[in-house]
C-alpha positions in Angstrom: 0.8 10.6 -15.0 3.7 12.0 -13.0 3.6 10.6 -9.5 2.5 7.2 -8.1 2.1 6.7 -4.3 2.3 3.1 -3.2 0.8 2.1 0.1 3.0 -0.7 1.6 1.3 -2.6 4.4 3.4 -2.8 7.5 4.5 -6.4 8.2 3.7 -7.6 4.7 5.6 -8.4 1.5 3.7 -8.0 -1.7 5.9 -8.7 -4.7 2.9 -8.8 -7.0 2.1 -5.2 -6.0 5.7 -4.2 -6.9 5.2 -5.9 -10.3 2.1 -3.9 -11.0 3.6 -0.6 -9.9 6.7 -1.2 -12.0 4.6 -1.9 -15.0 2.5 1.2 -14.5 5.5 3.4 -13.8 7.3 2.0 -16.8 4.4 2.7 -19.1 3.8 6.2 -17.8 7.2 7.4 -16.8 5.8 8.3 -13.4 8.0 8.7 -10.3 7.2 6.3 -7.5 7.0 7.1 -3.8 6.3 4.5 -1.1 4.6 5.0 2.2 3.8 2.8 5.1 1.9 3.9 8.3 2.5 2.3 11.7 -1.2 2.1 12.5 -0.8 3.4 16.1 -3.4 5.9 17.0 -2.8 5.7 20.7 0.3 3.9 21.8 -1.3 3.0 25.2 -4.0 0.9 23.4 -1.6 -0.7 20.9 -0.7 -4.4 21.1 2.9 -3.6 20.4 5.1 -0.6 21.1 5.1 2.0 18.4 8.8 1.4 17.8 8.1 -2.2 16.8 5.2 -1.3 14.5 7.3 1.5 13.0 10.1 -1.0 12.3 7.6 -3.3 10.5 6.4 -0.3 8.5 10.1 0.6 7.6 10.7 -3.0 6.5 7.7 -2.9 4.2 8.9 0.4 2.6 12.4 -0.9 2.2 11.2 -4.2 0.7 9.0 -2.4 -1.8 11.8 0.0 -2.8 14.2 -3.0 -3.2 11.6 -4.9 -5.3 11.1 -1.9 -7.5 14.9 -1.5 -7.9 15.1 -5.1 -9.1 12.6 -4.0 -11.8 14.8 -1.0 -12.8 12.9 1.7 -10.9 14.2 4.2 -8.4 11.7 5.0 -5.6 11.8 6.9 -2.4 9.9 6.0 0.8 8.7 7.2 4.1 7.2 5.8 7.3 4.4 7.7 9.0 2.8 7.4 12.4 -0.9 7.2 13.1 -4.0 5.8 11.5 -3.2 4.0 8.3 -5.8 5.4 5.9 -5.3 8.9 7.1 -1.5 8.7 6.9 -1.7 7.4 3.3 -4.1 10.0 2.2 -2.0 12.8 3.8 1.1 11.5 2.2 -0.6 11.3 -1.2 -1.9 14.9 -0.9 1.5 16.2 0.1 3.1 14.5 -2.8 0.4 15.5 -5.2 0.0 11.9 -6.3 -1.8 11.2 -9.6 -2.8 7.8 -8.2 -2.6 5.8 -5.0 -1.8 2.1 -5.5 -2.4 -0.5 -2.8 -2.8 -4.2 -2.5 -6.2 -5.8 -2.0 -7.0 -7.0 1.5 -6.4 -10.7 1.9 -8.8 -10.9 4.9 -12.0 -12.9 4.6 -15.3 -11.0 4.5 -16.0 -11.4 8.2 -12.6 -10.2 9.3 -12.8 -7.2 6.9 -16.2 -6.2 8.3 -14.9 -6.5 11.9 -11.4 -5.0 11.4 -12.0 -2.7 8.4 -10.3 -2.7 5.0 -7.7 0.0 4.2 -8.2 -0.4 0.4 -11.9 0.1 0.7 -11.4 3.1 3.0 -9.0 4.6 0.5 -11.4 4.2 -2.3 -14.2 5.8 -0.2 -12.3 8.7 1.2 -9.6 9.7 -1.3 -10.0 12.7 -3.6 -7.4 11.0 -5.8 -7.8 7.9 -7.9 -7.0 4.6 -6.1 -5.9 1.5 -7.9 -6.3 -1.7 -5.8 -4.3 -4.6 -7.1 -5.3 -8.1 -6.2 -2.8 -10.9 -5.6 -2.3 -13.2 -8.6 -3.8 -16.2 -6.8 -7.1 -14.3 -6.3 -7.1 -13.3 -9.9 -6.6 -16.9 -11.1 -9.4 -18.1 -8.8 -11.8 -15.6 -10.3 -10.9 -16.6 -13.8 -11.2 -20.3 -12.9 -14.8 -19.6 -11.6 -15.7 -18.2 -15.1 -14.6 -21.4 -16.9 
């Protein structure tokens, strides 16, 4: 594995995702590139101006890069305009990613059905492998149910 693309969700902070990416990159020696997409397909229909959404995406990229740096990794990052899934997939193709890593959706099942799920769309549409990382509390809940 030579290149990992990390999808950083605009407006979110996922330290557990950085932990997983750092471990994977450390074990494989892969380079890491971070992307966040502003999610604005048509600015006239957006709830916020593109500049604000792009700023949230930039913060997500910068936070992920900083968290990876705390774990000893150097990563680069970029913010893209447009639809989230499409932007991530294009970025991964351009970078010839070996894997796309993203965080699991934390929405409930009803909200996911209504609003969509980027991780699910990535898995369904990507020609590259997609690794979806769940937050630690969701993993613990699942293990607790097995006991």
